[in-house]
Residue frames as a rotation matrix with the C-alpha (Angstrom) as fourth column:
MET 1
0.712 0.345 -0.612 84.00
-0.404 0.914 0.045 123.95
0.575 0.215 0.789 107.91
LEU 2
0.192 -0.674 -0.713 87.39
0.647 0.634 -0.425 123.38
0.738 -0.380 0.558 110.02
LYS 3
0.396 0.030 0.918 86.97
-0.398 -0.895 0.201 126.10
0.828 -0.445 -0.343 112.60
ASP 4
0.401 -0.358 0.843 89.38
-0.901 0.012 0.434 125.58
-0.166 -0.934 -0.317 115.56
LYS 5
0.973 -0.198 0.118 90.77
0.210 0.972 -0.104 122.31
-0.094 0.126 0.988 113.97
ASN 6
0.303 -0.952 -0.050 94.54
-0.726 -0.264 0.635 121.84
-0.618 -0.156 -0.771 114.32
ILE 7
0.974 0.059 0.219 96.17
0.119 0.688 -0.716 120.35
-0.192 0.723 0.663 111.24
ILE 8
0.059 -0.997 -0.049 99.66
-0.176 -0.059 0.983 119.29
-0.983 -0.050 -0.179 110.24
VAL 9
0.994 0.108 -0.013 100.69
-0.033 0.180 -0.983 119.48
-0.104 0.978 0.183 106.62
THR 10
0.159 -0.976 0.150 104.11
0.210 0.182 0.961 118.12
-0.965 -0.121 0.234 105.82
GLY 11
-0.602 -0.498 0.624 105.98
0.718 0.005 0.696 119.27
-0.350 0.867 0.354 102.63
ALA 12
0.389 0.921 -0.002 103.76
0.852 -0.361 -0.380 122.37
-0.351 0.146 -0.925 102.46
THR 13
-0.154 -0.436 -0.887 106.18
0.209 -0.892 0.402 125.10
-0.966 -0.124 0.229 101.33
ARG 14
-0.656 -0.124 -0.745 105.36
-0.645 -0.421 0.638 124.65
-0.393 0.899 0.196 97.57
GLY 15
-0.880 0.245 -0.406 103.04
-0.192 0.599 0.778 122.98
0.434 0.763 -0.480 94.98
ILE 16
-0.086 0.870 -0.486 100.24
0.195 0.493 0.848 120.75
0.977 -0.022 -0.212 96.07
GLY 17
-0.212 -0.092 -0.973 101.26
0.925 0.302 -0.230 120.99
0.315 -0.949 0.021 99.77
LYS 18
-0.974 -0.167 -0.150 101.24
0.199 -0.951 -0.237 124.72
-0.103 -0.260 0.960 99.80
GLU 19
-0.525 0.851 0.022 97.60
-0.517 -0.339 0.786 124.88
0.676 0.401 0.618 98.33
ILE 20
-0.016 0.598 -0.801 96.52
0.513 0.693 0.507 122.34
0.858 -0.403 -0.318 100.79
ALA 21
-0.623 -0.343 -0.704 97.74
0.782 -0.298 -0.547 124.41
-0.022 -0.891 0.453 103.72
LEU 22
-0.993 0.113 -0.019 96.19
-0.115 -0.969 0.217 127.51
0.006 0.218 0.976 102.34
THR 23
-0.330 0.920 -0.211 92.78
-0.249 0.131 0.960 125.90
0.911 0.369 0.186 101.56
LEU 24
-0.030 0.278 -0.960 92.62
0.803 0.579 0.142 124.33
0.596 -0.766 -0.240 105.05
ALA 25
-0.775 -0.251 -0.580 93.48
0.580 -0.649 -0.493 127.70
-0.252 -0.718 0.648 106.75
GLN 26
-0.848 0.510 0.146 90.91
-0.346 -0.740 0.576 129.51
0.402 0.438 0.804 104.58
ASN 27
-0.007 0.899 -0.438 88.29
-0.036 0.438 0.898 127.12
0.999 0.022 0.029 106.05
GLY 28
0.637 0.371 0.676 89.31
-0.531 -0.424 0.734 127.90
0.559 -0.826 -0.073 109.59
ALA 29
0.857 -0.328 -0.398 92.08
0.476 0.799 0.367 125.45
0.198 -0.504 0.841 110.59
ASN 30
0.600 -0.795 0.088 95.21
-0.685 -0.454 0.570 126.26
-0.414 -0.402 -0.817 112.47
ILE 31
0.938 -0.258 -0.231 98.15
-0.050 0.560 -0.827 124.95
0.343 0.787 0.512 110.51
ALA 32
0.434 -0.862 0.261 101.57
-0.408 0.070 0.910 123.39
-0.803 -0.502 -0.321 111.49
ILE 33
0.891 -0.303 -0.338 104.13
-0.264 0.260 -0.929 122.89
0.370 0.917 0.151 108.72
ASN 34
0.608 -0.789 0.086 107.58
0.351 0.365 0.863 121.45
-0.712 -0.494 0.499 108.77
TYR 35
0.882 -0.389 -0.266 110.75
-0.440 -0.481 -0.758 122.64
0.167 0.786 -0.595 106.99
ARG 36
0.679 -0.711 -0.185 114.27
0.727 0.687 0.029 121.46
0.106 -0.154 0.982 106.38
ASN 37
-0.630 -0.776 -0.033 115.86
0.775 -0.631 0.036 124.82
-0.049 -0.003 0.999 105.87
TYR 38
0.250 0.715 -0.653 114.14
0.677 -0.611 -0.410 127.94
-0.692 -0.339 -0.637 106.96
ASN 39
-0.777 -0.476 0.412 113.74
0.618 -0.452 0.643 130.36
-0.120 0.755 0.645 104.02
GLU 40
-0.874 0.434 -0.218 111.53
-0.451 -0.892 0.032 133.07
-0.180 0.126 0.976 102.60
GLU 41
-0.505 0.702 -0.502 109.11
-0.252 0.436 0.864 130.53
0.826 0.562 -0.043 101.35
VAL 42
-0.359 0.345 -0.867 108.45
0.821 0.558 -0.118 129.16
0.443 -0.755 -0.484 104.81
GLU 43
-0.812 0.063 -0.581 108.05
0.360 -0.730 -0.581 132.74
-0.460 -0.681 0.570 106.27
GLU 44
-0.758 0.557 -0.340 105.69
-0.649 -0.586 0.486 133.94
0.071 0.589 0.805 103.36
LEU 45
-0.488 0.601 -0.633 103.63
0.144 0.770 0.621 130.72
0.861 0.212 -0.463 103.85
ILE 46
-0.545 0.192 -0.816 103.20
0.837 0.173 -0.519 131.28
0.042 -0.966 -0.255 107.55
ASN 47
-0.883 0.105 -0.458 102.31
0.000 -0.975 -0.224 134.84
-0.470 -0.198 0.860 106.98
SER 48
-0.672 0.634 -0.383 99.70
-0.509 -0.020 0.861 133.87
0.538 0.773 0.336 104.25
ILE 49
-0.388 0.588 -0.710 98.12
0.526 0.774 0.354 131.39
0.757 -0.236 -0.609 106.47
LYS 50
-0.598 0.114 -0.793 97.79
0.746 -0.282 -0.603 133.85
-0.292 -0.953 0.083 109.35
GLU 51
-0.979 0.183 -0.087 96.03
-0.203 -0.879 0.431 136.28
0.002 0.440 0.898 107.09
PHE 52
-0.321 0.884 -0.339 92.97
0.020 0.365 0.931 134.00
0.947 0.292 -0.134 107.30
GLY 53
0.244 0.364 0.899 92.76
-0.841 -0.383 0.383 134.84
0.484 -0.849 0.213 111.09
VAL 54
0.938 0.160 -0.308 94.19
-0.022 0.913 0.408 131.38
0.346 -0.375 0.860 112.13
ASP 55
0.578 -0.756 0.306 97.28
-0.522 -0.054 0.851 130.27
-0.627 -0.652 -0.426 114.02
ALA 56
0.900 -0.340 -0.273 100.32
-0.060 0.524 -0.850 128.90
0.432 0.781 0.451 112.16
ILE 57
0.529 -0.823 0.207 103.63
-0.573 -0.166 0.803 127.56
-0.626 -0.543 -0.559 113.20
ALA 58
0.720 -0.395 -0.570 106.70
-0.378 0.466 -0.800 126.07
0.582 0.792 0.186 111.37
VAL 59
0.680 -0.411 0.607 108.98
-0.435 0.441 0.785 123.43
-0.590 -0.798 0.122 112.93
LYS 60
-0.073 -0.749 -0.658 112.31
-0.991 0.126 -0.034 122.20
0.108 0.650 -0.752 111.50
CYS 61
0.223 0.254 0.941 111.83
-0.459 0.879 -0.129 118.56
-0.860 -0.403 0.312 110.70
ASP 62
-0.540 -0.235 -0.808 113.21
-0.806 0.420 0.416 115.99
0.242 0.876 -0.417 108.09
VAL 63
0.337 0.907 0.252 110.43
-0.942 0.325 0.087 113.51
-0.003 -0.267 0.964 108.04
SER 64
0.503 -0.208 -0.839 112.63
-0.260 0.890 -0.376 110.62
0.824 0.407 0.393 107.21
LYS 65
-0.647 -0.755 -0.111 114.32
-0.036 0.176 -0.984 110.97
0.762 -0.632 -0.141 110.69
SER 66
0.146 0.814 -0.562 112.15
0.568 0.396 0.721 109.56
0.810 -0.425 -0.405 113.45
ASP 67
-0.266 -0.223 -0.938 113.72
0.943 -0.262 -0.205 111.63
-0.200 -0.939 0.280 116.25
GLU 68
-0.998 -0.038 -0.057 113.05
0.026 -0.980 0.199 114.90
-0.063 0.197 0.978 114.35
VAL 69
-0.361 0.930 -0.070 109.42
0.002 0.076 0.997 113.79
0.933 0.359 -0.030 113.55
ASP 70
0.050 0.429 -0.902 108.85
0.910 0.353 0.218 112.90
0.412 -0.832 -0.372 117.34
ASN 71
-0.667 -0.355 -0.655 110.09
0.603 -0.774 -0.194 116.44
-0.438 -0.525 0.730 118.28
PHE 72
-0.895 0.423 0.139 107.93
-0.125 -0.537 0.834 118.01
0.427 0.730 0.534 115.46
ILE 73
-0.107 0.946 -0.307 104.79
0.376 0.324 0.868 116.27
0.921 -0.023 -0.390 116.69
SER 74
-0.103 0.037 -0.994 105.58
0.990 0.103 -0.099 117.10
0.099 -0.994 -0.048 120.29
GLU 75
-0.908 -0.297 -0.295 106.08
0.297 -0.954 0.045 120.84
-0.295 -0.047 0.954 119.48
VAL 76
-0.737 0.662 0.138 102.87
-0.141 -0.350 0.926 120.96
0.661 0.663 0.351 117.62
LYS 77
0.029 0.716 -0.698 100.99
0.701 0.483 0.524 119.21
0.712 -0.505 -0.488 120.37
ASN 78
-0.367 -0.236 -0.899 102.39
0.894 -0.357 -0.271 121.60
-0.257 -0.904 0.343 122.99
HIS 79
-0.999 -0.037 -0.039 101.50
0.018 -0.918 0.397 124.65
-0.050 0.396 0.917 120.79
PHE 80
-0.545 0.836 -0.063 97.94
-0.506 -0.269 0.819 123.77
0.668 0.479 0.570 119.85
SER 81
-0.419 0.349 0.838 97.04
-0.809 0.277 -0.519 121.25
-0.413 -0.895 0.167 122.73
SER 82
0.231 0.434 0.871 95.56
-0.003 0.895 -0.445 118.88
-0.973 0.100 0.208 120.23
ILE 83
-0.746 -0.386 -0.542 96.00
-0.553 -0.094 0.828 117.61
-0.370 0.918 -0.144 116.64
ASP 84
0.202 0.942 0.267 92.94
-0.474 0.333 -0.815 116.71
-0.857 0.038 0.514 114.70
VAL 85
0.988 0.085 0.128 94.34
0.066 0.514 -0.855 115.96
-0.139 0.853 0.502 111.17
LEU 86
-0.090 -0.990 -0.106 97.64
-0.214 -0.085 0.973 114.98
-0.973 0.110 -0.204 109.72
VAL 87
0.940 0.299 -0.165 98.28
-0.200 0.093 -0.975 115.45
-0.276 0.950 0.147 106.06
ASN 88
0.183 -0.916 0.356 101.28
0.132 0.382 0.915 113.49
-0.974 -0.121 0.191 104.90
ASN 89
0.962 0.224 -0.156 102.26
-0.057 -0.392 -0.918 115.48
-0.267 0.892 -0.365 101.81
ALA 90
0.260 -0.916 -0.306 106.17
-0.791 -0.383 0.477 115.54
-0.554 0.118 -0.824 101.86
GLY 91
0.736 0.023 0.677 107.62
0.346 0.846 -0.406 113.77
-0.582 0.533 0.614 98.92
ILE 92
0.018 -0.769 -0.639 110.62
-0.640 -0.500 0.583 113.77
-0.768 0.399 -0.501 96.58
THR 93
0.988 0.121 0.097 111.53
0.004 0.610 -0.792 112.33
-0.155 0.783 0.603 93.09
LYS 94
-0.075 -0.985 -0.153 114.84
-0.646 -0.069 0.760 111.02
-0.759 0.156 -0.632 91.96
ASP 95
0.815 0.579 0.002 113.88
-0.353 0.500 -0.791 109.62
-0.459 0.644 0.612 88.49
GLY 96
-0.236 -0.816 -0.527 115.90
-0.963 0.125 0.238 107.17
-0.128 0.564 -0.816 86.41
LEU 97
0.400 0.324 -0.857 115.80
-0.667 0.745 -0.029 103.90
0.629 0.583 0.514 84.67
LEU 98
0.955 0.090 0.282 116.17
-0.282 0.571 0.771 100.81
-0.092 -0.816 0.571 86.80
LEU 99
0.621 -0.784 -0.006 119.51
0.753 0.599 -0.273 99.76
0.217 0.165 0.962 85.25
ARG 100
-0.200 -0.783 0.589 120.95
0.417 -0.612 -0.672 103.19
0.886 0.111 0.449 85.96
MET 101
0.679 0.498 0.539 119.40
-0.274 -0.510 0.816 103.97
0.681 -0.702 -0.210 89.33
LYS 102
-0.539 -0.837 0.090 121.90
-0.278 0.076 -0.958 104.34
0.795 -0.541 -0.273 92.21
ASP 103
-0.334 0.386 -0.860 121.08
0.790 0.613 -0.031 102.71
0.515 -0.689 -0.509 95.47
GLU 104
-0.811 -0.122 -0.573 121.19
0.508 -0.632 -0.585 106.09
-0.290 -0.765 0.575 97.18
ASP 105
-0.819 0.561 -0.123 118.40
-0.498 -0.588 0.637 107.34
0.285 0.583 0.761 94.72
PHE 106
-0.182 0.796 -0.577 116.15
0.136 0.602 0.787 104.44
0.974 0.065 -0.218 95.49
ASN 107
-0.379 -0.015 -0.925 116.67
0.863 0.354 -0.359 104.56
0.333 -0.935 -0.121 99.21
SER 108
-0.967 -0.089 -0.240 116.30
0.187 -0.886 -0.424 108.40
-0.175 -0.455 0.873 99.63
VAL 109
-0.596 0.800 -0.064 112.83
-0.558 -0.355 0.750 108.40
0.577 0.483 0.658 97.82
LEU 110
0.064 0.709 -0.702 111.48
0.319 0.652 0.687 105.66
0.946 -0.268 -0.184 99.95
ASP 111
-0.637 -0.285 -0.717 113.01
0.768 -0.153 -0.621 107.24
0.067 -0.946 0.316 103.16
VAL 112
-0.953 0.257 -0.159 111.10
-0.198 -0.928 -0.317 110.36
-0.229 -0.271 0.935 102.66
ASN 113
-0.546 0.755 -0.363 107.99
-0.613 -0.064 0.787 109.13
0.571 0.653 0.498 100.75
LEU 114
0.222 0.600 -0.769 107.22
-0.028 0.792 0.610 105.99
0.975 -0.114 0.192 102.70
LYS 115
-0.326 -0.421 -0.847 109.32
0.821 0.319 -0.474 105.89
0.469 -0.849 0.241 105.86
GLY 116
-0.950 -0.028 0.310 108.38
-0.088 -0.931 -0.354 109.63
0.299 -0.364 0.882 106.42
THR 117
-0.039 0.996 0.079 104.62
-0.626 -0.086 0.775 108.70
0.779 -0.019 0.627 106.31
PHE 118
0.229 0.062 -0.972 105.36
0.485 0.858 0.169 105.81
0.844 -0.510 0.166 108.65
ASN 119
-0.683 -0.652 -0.330 107.29
0.615 -0.269 -0.742 108.10
0.394 -0.709 0.584 111.08
THR 120
-0.837 0.403 0.370 104.57
-0.447 -0.894 -0.038 110.79
0.315 -0.197 0.928 111.32
THR 121
0.115 0.967 -0.227 101.80
-0.476 0.255 0.842 108.43
0.872 0.011 0.489 111.51
LYS 122
0.071 -0.142 -0.987 103.41
0.617 0.784 -0.068 106.44
0.784 -0.604 0.143 114.22
SER 123
-0.836 -0.510 -0.205 104.30
0.466 -0.461 -0.755 109.31
0.291 -0.726 0.623 116.26
ILE 124
-0.670 0.690 0.274 100.86
-0.681 -0.718 0.143 111.11
0.296 -0.091 0.951 116.04
SER 125
-0.287 0.679 -0.676 98.76
0.016 0.709 0.705 107.89
0.958 0.191 -0.214 116.63
PRO 126
-0.539 0.028 -0.842 99.05
0.804 0.315 -0.504 107.86
0.251 -0.949 -0.192 120.46
ILE 127
-0.952 0.204 -0.230 97.88
-0.117 -0.932 -0.343 111.50
-0.284 -0.300 0.911 120.57
MET 128
-0.551 0.772 -0.316 94.78
-0.680 -0.196 0.707 110.65
0.484 0.604 0.633 118.37
ILE 129
-0.333 0.332 -0.883 94.03
0.389 0.901 0.192 107.45
0.859 -0.280 -0.429 120.25
LYS 130
-0.720 -0.010 -0.694 93.91
0.687 -0.154 -0.710 109.46
-0.100 -0.988 0.118 123.55
GLN 131
-0.832 0.482 -0.274 91.77
-0.482 -0.873 -0.072 112.23
-0.274 0.072 0.959 122.01
LYS 132
-0.315 0.731 0.605 89.45
0.310 0.682 -0.662 109.48
-0.897 -0.021 -0.441 120.70
HIS 133
0.813 0.530 0.239 89.39
0.331 -0.085 -0.940 110.99
-0.478 0.843 -0.245 117.16
GLY 134
-0.155 -0.811 -0.565 91.61
-0.253 -0.520 0.816 112.03
-0.955 0.269 -0.124 114.28
LYS 135
0.914 0.356 0.193 92.12
0.069 0.331 -0.941 111.95
-0.399 0.874 0.278 110.61
ILE 136
-0.103 -0.993 -0.051 95.11
-0.110 -0.040 0.993 110.97
-0.989 0.108 -0.105 108.62
ILE 137
0.875 0.473 -0.099 95.43
-0.059 -0.098 -0.993 111.82
-0.480 0.875 -0.057 104.94
ASN 138
-0.022 -0.949 0.314 98.30
0.234 0.301 0.924 110.35
-0.972 0.094 0.216 102.95
ILE 139
0.570 0.203 -0.796 99.18
-0.644 -0.491 -0.586 111.88
-0.510 0.847 -0.149 99.66
SER 140
0.018 -0.572 0.820 100.20
0.318 0.781 0.538 109.10
-0.948 0.251 0.196 97.17
SER 141
-0.408 -0.204 -0.890 100.05
-0.739 -0.499 0.453 109.18
-0.537 0.842 0.053 93.30
VAL 142
0.777 0.621 -0.102 98.45
-0.539 0.571 -0.619 107.33
-0.326 0.536 0.779 90.45
VAL 143
0.139 -0.842 -0.521 101.99
-0.809 0.207 -0.551 106.26
0.571 0.498 -0.652 89.74
GLY 144
-0.622 -0.301 0.723 101.67
-0.768 0.416 -0.487 104.19
-0.154 -0.858 -0.490 92.80
ILE 145
0.251 0.867 0.430 98.80
-0.496 0.497 -0.712 102.35
-0.831 -0.035 0.555 91.20
VAL 146
0.966 0.226 0.126 99.90
-0.001 0.491 -0.871 101.83
-0.259 0.841 0.475 87.63
GLY 147
0.192 -0.977 0.095 103.66
0.637 0.198 0.745 102.50
-0.747 -0.082 0.660 87.73
ASN 148
0.974 0.017 -0.225 105.65
-0.145 -0.717 -0.682 104.61
-0.173 0.697 -0.696 85.40
ALA 149
0.568 -0.814 0.126 108.90
0.771 0.471 -0.429 103.89
0.290 0.341 0.894 83.48
GLY 150
-0.227 -0.785 0.576 111.85
0.319 -0.619 -0.718 105.69
0.920 0.021 0.391 84.98
GLN 151
-0.168 0.206 0.964 110.11
-0.824 -0.566 -0.022 106.07
0.541 -0.798 0.265 88.40
CYS 152
0.019 0.143 -0.990 110.52
0.162 0.976 0.144 102.63
0.987 -0.163 -0.005 89.95
ASN 153
-0.815 -0.351 -0.461 111.62
0.518 -0.082 -0.852 104.13
0.261 -0.933 0.249 93.26
TYR 154
-0.771 0.614 0.169 108.78
-0.637 -0.744 -0.200 106.78
0.003 -0.262 0.965 93.28
ALA 155
0.091 0.928 -0.360 106.08
-0.703 0.316 0.637 104.22
0.706 0.195 0.681 92.35
ALA 156
-0.172 -0.063 -0.983 107.32
0.494 0.858 -0.141 101.76
0.852 -0.510 -0.116 94.94
SER 157
-0.965 -0.224 -0.136 107.23
0.230 -0.478 -0.848 104.40
0.125 -0.849 0.513 97.53
LYS 158
-0.692 0.721 0.029 103.72
-0.722 -0.692 -0.003 105.48
0.018 -0.022 1.000 96.62
ALA 159
0.067 0.627 -0.776 102.36
-0.340 0.746 0.573 102.12
0.938 0.225 0.263 96.34
GLY 160
-0.558 -0.354 -0.750 103.82
0.620 0.423 -0.661 101.39
0.551 -0.834 -0.017 99.75
VAL 161
-0.950 0.271 0.154 101.90
-0.310 -0.761 -0.570 104.41
-0.037 -0.589 0.807 101.10
ILE 162
-0.100 0.941 -0.323 98.66
-0.784 0.126 0.608 102.96
0.613 0.314 0.725 99.73
GLY 163
0.053 0.060 -0.997 99.32
0.165 0.984 0.068 99.54
0.985 -0.168 0.042 101.44
PHE 164
-0.853 -0.442 -0.277 100.50
0.392 -0.194 -0.899 101.20
0.344 -0.876 0.338 104.58
SER 165
-0.795 0.539 0.278 97.44
-0.575 -0.816 -0.064 103.38
0.192 -0.211 0.958 104.70
LYS 166
0.154 0.837 -0.525 94.89
-0.527 0.519 0.673 100.49
0.836 0.173 0.521 104.27
SER 167
-0.145 -0.202 -0.969 96.60
0.565 0.787 -0.248 98.49
0.812 -0.584 0.000 107.17
VAL 168
-0.971 -0.185 -0.153 96.64
0.232 -0.567 -0.790 101.44
0.060 -0.803 0.594 109.48
ALA 169
-0.473 0.874 0.116 93.02
-0.749 -0.468 0.469 102.23
0.464 0.135 0.876 108.68
ARG 170
0.293 0.553 -0.780 92.08
0.008 0.815 0.580 98.74
0.956 -0.176 0.234 109.89
GLU 171
-0.385 -0.442 -0.810 94.09
0.774 0.323 -0.544 99.13
0.503 -0.837 0.218 113.05
LEU 172
-0.965 -0.137 -0.222 92.92
0.246 -0.759 -0.603 102.51
-0.086 -0.637 0.766 113.96
ALA 173
-0.522 0.842 0.137 89.19
0.014 -0.153 0.988 102.40
0.853 0.517 0.068 112.83
SER 174
0.233 0.678 -0.697 87.89
0.689 0.391 0.611 101.28
0.686 -0.622 -0.376 116.11
ARG 175
-0.381 -0.423 -0.822 89.66
0.858 -0.493 -0.144 104.29
-0.344 -0.760 0.551 117.77
ASN 176
0.637 0.738 -0.223 87.63
0.594 -0.654 -0.468 106.68
-0.491 0.166 -0.855 115.72
ILE 177
-0.104 -0.785 -0.611 90.58
-0.285 -0.565 0.774 107.53
-0.953 0.255 -0.165 113.47
ASN 178
0.903 0.422 0.084 90.07
0.004 0.187 -0.982 107.79
-0.430 0.887 0.167 109.66
VAL 179
-0.182 -0.975 -0.126 92.94
-0.083 -0.112 0.990 107.07
-0.980 0.190 -0.060 107.35
ASN 180
0.784 0.550 0.286 92.58
0.244 0.150 -0.958 107.87
-0.570 0.821 -0.016 103.62
VAL 181
-0.392 -0.904 0.171 94.80
0.521 -0.065 0.851 108.25
-0.759 0.422 0.496 100.62
VAL 182
0.743 0.355 -0.567 94.62
-0.229 -0.662 -0.714 111.04
-0.629 0.660 -0.411 97.91
ALA 183
-0.096 -0.762 0.641 96.27
0.613 0.462 0.641 109.93
-0.784 0.455 0.423 94.67
PRO 184
0.379 0.156 -0.912 96.83
-0.429 -0.844 -0.323 112.87
-0.820 0.513 -0.253 92.28
GLY 185
0.671 -0.162 0.724 97.41
0.699 0.465 -0.544 112.36
-0.249 0.871 0.425 88.60
TYR 186
-0.449 -0.708 0.545 99.25
0.832 -0.553 -0.033 115.10
0.325 0.439 0.838 86.45
ILE 187
0.562 0.573 -0.597 98.83
0.779 -0.609 0.149 118.28
-0.278 -0.548 -0.789 88.34
ASP 188
0.527 -0.332 0.782 99.78
0.428 -0.691 -0.582 121.71
0.734 0.642 -0.222 86.94
THR 189
0.860 -0.300 -0.412 102.76
0.292 -0.372 0.881 122.66
-0.418 -0.878 -0.233 89.27
ASP 190
0.501 -0.755 -0.423 106.23
-0.750 -0.623 0.222 123.99
-0.431 0.206 -0.878 88.80
MET 191
-0.434 -0.596 0.675 107.51
-0.197 0.795 0.574 120.40
-0.879 0.116 -0.463 88.21
THR 192
0.025 0.362 0.932 105.04
0.787 0.568 -0.241 119.74
-0.616 0.739 -0.271 85.28
LYS 193
0.888 0.171 -0.427 105.45
-0.092 -0.843 -0.530 123.32
-0.450 0.510 -0.733 83.89
SER 194
0.036 -0.938 -0.345 109.10
-0.752 -0.253 0.609 122.47
-0.659 0.237 -0.714 83.02
LEU 195
-0.046 -0.051 0.998 108.10
0.483 0.873 0.067 119.30
-0.874 0.485 -0.015 80.94
PRO 196
-0.944 -0.272 -0.185 108.69
-0.086 -0.341 0.936 119.74
-0.318 0.900 0.298 77.19
ASP 197
-0.231 0.904 -0.361 105.52
-0.904 -0.336 -0.264 120.34
-0.360 0.265 0.894 75.09
LYS 198
-0.273 0.096 -0.957 105.82
-0.619 0.744 0.252 116.97
0.736 0.662 -0.143 73.45
VAL 199
-0.891 -0.070 -0.448 105.74
0.269 0.714 -0.647 115.19
0.365 -0.697 -0.617 76.73
LYS 200
-0.750 0.658 -0.074 102.79
-0.277 -0.413 -0.868 117.28
-0.601 -0.630 0.492 77.88
ASP 201
-0.193 0.619 -0.762 100.91
-0.961 0.036 0.273 116.40
0.196 0.785 0.588 74.57
GLU 202
-0.490 -0.035 -0.871 101.45
-0.160 0.986 0.050 112.69
0.857 0.164 -0.489 75.33
ILE 203
-0.983 0.142 -0.114 100.34
0.128 0.097 -0.987 113.11
-0.129 -0.985 -0.113 78.87
LEU 204
-0.481 0.839 -0.255 97.08
-0.672 -0.540 -0.508 114.85
-0.564 -0.073 0.823 77.88
LYS 205
-0.333 0.327 -0.884 96.39
-0.747 0.481 0.459 111.98
0.576 0.813 0.084 75.40
SER 206
-0.708 -0.081 -0.702 96.19
0.202 0.929 -0.311 109.64
0.677 -0.362 -0.641 78.36
ILE 207
-0.864 0.423 -0.272 93.74
0.155 -0.291 -0.944 111.72
-0.478 -0.859 0.186 80.32
PRO 208
-0.413 0.757 0.506 90.11
0.911 0.333 0.244 111.35
0.016 0.562 -0.827 79.31
MET 209
0.569 0.576 -0.586 89.33
0.647 -0.754 -0.113 114.91
-0.508 -0.315 -0.802 80.44
LYS 210
0.337 -0.503 0.796 92.21
0.820 -0.259 -0.511 116.22
0.463 0.825 0.325 78.20
LYS 211
0.469 -0.312 0.826 93.57
-0.370 -0.919 -0.137 118.62
0.802 -0.241 -0.546 80.84
MET 212
-0.489 -0.651 -0.580 95.76
0.356 0.458 -0.814 118.59
0.796 -0.605 0.008 83.76
GLY 213
0.490 0.699 -0.521 94.46
0.788 -0.099 0.608 119.10
0.373 -0.708 -0.599 87.23
ASN 214
-0.027 -0.512 0.859 95.46
-0.231 -0.833 -0.503 122.10
0.973 -0.212 -0.096 89.52
PRO 215
-0.805 -0.468 -0.364 96.51
0.204 0.357 -0.911 121.95
0.557 -0.808 -0.192 93.13
LYS 216
-0.601 0.687 0.408 93.25
-0.799 -0.525 -0.294 123.50
0.012 -0.502 0.865 94.28
GLU 217
0.401 0.754 -0.520 91.28
-0.663 0.631 0.404 120.36
0.633 0.183 0.752 93.07
VAL 218
-0.197 -0.550 -0.812 93.62
0.227 0.780 -0.583 118.31
0.954 -0.299 -0.029 95.20
ALA 219
-0.961 -0.204 0.184 93.34
-0.058 -0.503 -0.862 120.60
0.269 -0.840 0.472 98.15
ASN 220
-0.172 0.960 0.222 89.40
-0.937 -0.229 0.264 120.52
0.305 -0.163 0.939 97.95
LEU 221
0.399 0.423 -0.814 89.47
-0.127 0.904 0.408 116.75
0.908 -0.059 0.414 98.34
VAL 222
-0.550 -0.612 -0.568 91.81
0.504 0.299 -0.810 116.95
0.665 -0.732 0.144 101.35
LEU 223
-0.803 0.368 0.468 89.50
-0.566 -0.718 -0.406 119.62
0.187 -0.591 0.785 102.83
PHE 224
0.269 0.947 -0.176 86.52
-0.748 0.321 0.581 117.21
0.606 -0.025 0.795 102.51
LEU 225
0.258 -0.140 -0.956 88.45
0.279 0.958 -0.065 114.32
0.925 -0.250 0.286 104.03
SER 226
-0.804 -0.593 -0.043 89.61
0.286 -0.322 -0.903 116.63
0.521 -0.738 0.428 106.89
SER 227
-0.585 0.664 0.465 86.01
-0.711 -0.696 0.099 117.58
0.390 -0.273 0.880 107.66
SER 228
-0.495 0.578 0.649 83.16
-0.410 0.503 -0.761 115.93
-0.766 -0.643 -0.012 109.56
LEU 229
0.381 0.714 -0.587 81.55
-0.884 0.096 -0.457 115.22
-0.270 0.693 0.668 106.09
SER 230
0.116 -0.352 -0.929 83.92
-0.578 0.736 -0.351 112.25
0.807 0.578 -0.118 105.64
ASP 231
-0.170 -0.189 0.967 83.50
-0.969 0.208 -0.130 110.71
-0.176 -0.960 -0.218 109.13
TYR 232
0.568 0.401 0.718 82.25
-0.363 0.906 -0.219 107.41
-0.738 -0.137 0.660 107.74
ILE 233
0.927 -0.240 -0.287 85.06
-0.225 0.254 -0.941 107.10
0.298 0.937 0.182 105.14
THR 234
0.328 -0.866 0.378 88.33
-0.742 0.012 0.671 105.24
-0.585 -0.500 -0.638 105.88
GLY 235
-0.073 -0.509 0.858 90.72
0.076 0.855 0.513 102.99
-0.994 0.102 -0.023 104.04
GLN 236
0.748 0.535 0.392 90.03
0.439 0.044 -0.897 104.57
-0.497 0.844 -0.202 100.71
VAL 237
-0.558 -0.830 -0.024 92.24
0.508 -0.364 0.781 105.63
-0.656 0.423 0.625 97.74
ILE 238
0.614 0.788 -0.037 90.70
0.474 -0.406 -0.781 108.48
-0.631 0.462 -0.623 95.89
ASN 239
-0.259 -0.714 0.650 92.17
0.943 -0.040 0.332 109.59
-0.211 0.699 0.683 92.56
VAL 240
0.543 0.374 -0.752 92.33
0.120 -0.921 -0.371 113.09
-0.831 0.111 -0.545 91.36
ASP 241
-0.504 -0.823 0.262 93.41
0.122 0.233 0.965 112.47
-0.855 0.518 -0.017 87.71
GLY 242
-0.292 0.357 -0.887 90.77
-0.822 -0.568 0.042 113.48
-0.489 0.742 0.459 85.20
GLY 243
0.704 0.702 0.107 89.96
-0.591 0.662 -0.462 109.88
-0.395 0.262 0.880 84.67
MET 244
0.008 -0.849 -0.528 93.55
-0.966 0.131 -0.224 108.76
0.259 0.512 -0.819 83.77
VAL 245
-0.889 -0.347 -0.298 93.43
-0.249 0.914 -0.322 105.71
0.383 -0.212 -0.899 85.98
MET 246
0.009 0.969 0.247 89.99
-0.962 -0.059 0.266 103.94
0.272 -0.240 0.932 86.50
ALA 247
-0.803 -0.366 0.470 89.84
-0.556 0.743 -0.373 101.08
-0.213 -0.561 -0.800 88.80
C-alpha cells in the first residue's frame, strides 16, 4: 500500500507513535523518526522497522526547537531524496488543575504539542510544494474537542492542533497536499495501564463500545490517510474513540 513512500513519524519510540511507525513500515514505507536521547528503545525500533525490508533512520531532534526541526527535515530529505508523508505524533502531558498549574507546565506542553506541529509542518511544506504532493497527519485527541478537567494545557494544545490543521489544509490544498487530524480517545497504552481500576471503570462508562482502543486501531487510520485511498480527503478530524465523542 505504501511501497517506496518515505514517511516521517515524530514521537515514535513508544505507544501510539511506535505502532504507527511499525504499521507504515509493514506496508512498505521507509521511516524516519526523531529522538531526544538515543537509547535502546530507538535502536530496537529502527531494527524492527528494517525487518520489514524497508529503510529507516533516526535523527536527534526536539520538535519544540525550530533549528533542530529544520536540521531533522533536511537530513531526512538528503537521505531519502523525497518526503511523502509527515505524521506529527510527538506529544507530552503535564497534568494539573488550573489553579495549581505552573507556567512552565503550561508552556512546555504547548511548545511540544502545538509549536512542535507548527515547526515540522512549516519546515516540510516547501519540500512538499516543490514535489507537488504530500500528506500531513496530525495526531490530536478527543480532549482537544471536549476538554478534560486537570488537562487545560493538554486540551489547549490539542485543540490548537485541530485549528492549525484546518487552516493549513486550506492553504495547501491547491498544492496537492492533504492535511488531516486523527483524534484518539482512550487507547490502551503504558500510560492508561497505570490508571487505577476505579478510574478505568469510569472511563469505560463514557464509551458506548465499552472498551478502550488499541494503538493498532489508530495506526490503521494513519495508514489509510497516508495512502492514495485518502487522496480526496483533507481538513478532516477523525476520532478513534469507540463513540465517546460524537459531533
